[in-house]
C-alpha positions as CSV (number, residue, x, y, z in Angstrom):
1,M,0.0,-0.1,0.0
2,P,1.5,3.3,-0.9
3,R,2.2,5.7,1.8
4,K,0.1,8.8,2.6
5,P,1.5,12.0,1.2
6,N,2.5,14.6,3.4
7,Y,2.6,17.7,1.4
8,K,3.4,20.3,4.4
9,F,6.1,18.4,5.4
10,E,7.7,17.9,2.0
11,R,7.0,21.5,1.4
12,M,8.9,22.4,4.5
13,E,11.7,20.5,3.7
14,R,12.3,21.9,0.3
15,D,12.0,25.2,1.4
16,R,14.6,24.5,4.3
17,A,17.1,23.2,1.7
18,K,16.4,26.0,-0.7
19,A,17.1,28.3,2.3
20,N,20.0,26.3,3.3
21,K,21.6,26.8,-0.3
22,K,20.7,30.3,-0.7
23,A,22.4,31.3,2.5
24,L,25.7,29.1,1.4
25,R,25.7,30.8,-1.7
26,A,25.5,34.3,-0.1
27,E,28.2,33.5,1.9
28,A,30.2,32.6,-0.9
29,K,29.4,35.6,-2.5
30,K,30.5,37.7,0.6
31,E,33.8,35.8,1.1
32,K,34.5,36.5,-2.7
33,K,33.7,40.2,-2.5
34,V,36.1,40.7,0.6
35,A,38.9,38.7,-1.3
36,E,38.5,41.0,-3.9
37,G,38.5,43.9,-2.1
38,A,41.6,43.0,0.0
39,E,43.2,42.4,-3.3
40,N,42.1,45.9,-4.7
41,A,43.3,47.4,-1.5
42,T,46.9,46.3,-1.7
43,T,47.4,48.0,-5.5
44,D,46.4,50.9,-6.9
45,P,44.3,51.4,-10.2
46,E,47.5,51.1,-12.4
47,G,48.5,48.2,-10.7
48,E,51.5,49.2,-8.7
49,P,51.5,48.9,-4.7
50,Q,50.8,51.1,-2.6
51,G,52.7,53.3,-0.1
52,E,54.6,56.0,0.7
53,D,56.2,58.1,-2.0
54,I,59.5,59.1,-0.9
């Protein structure tokens, strides 16, 4: 005999998995942005390291 469907539970599980995946993507995007920001902060637009000009 087939099982009785539990639509509410299945939908909650899908939504939970979707939210988890979305959170992981947002975290990866944030880390990538921070890494690119750190990389850009160490060089000026011409590609030369920033520092005091003597």
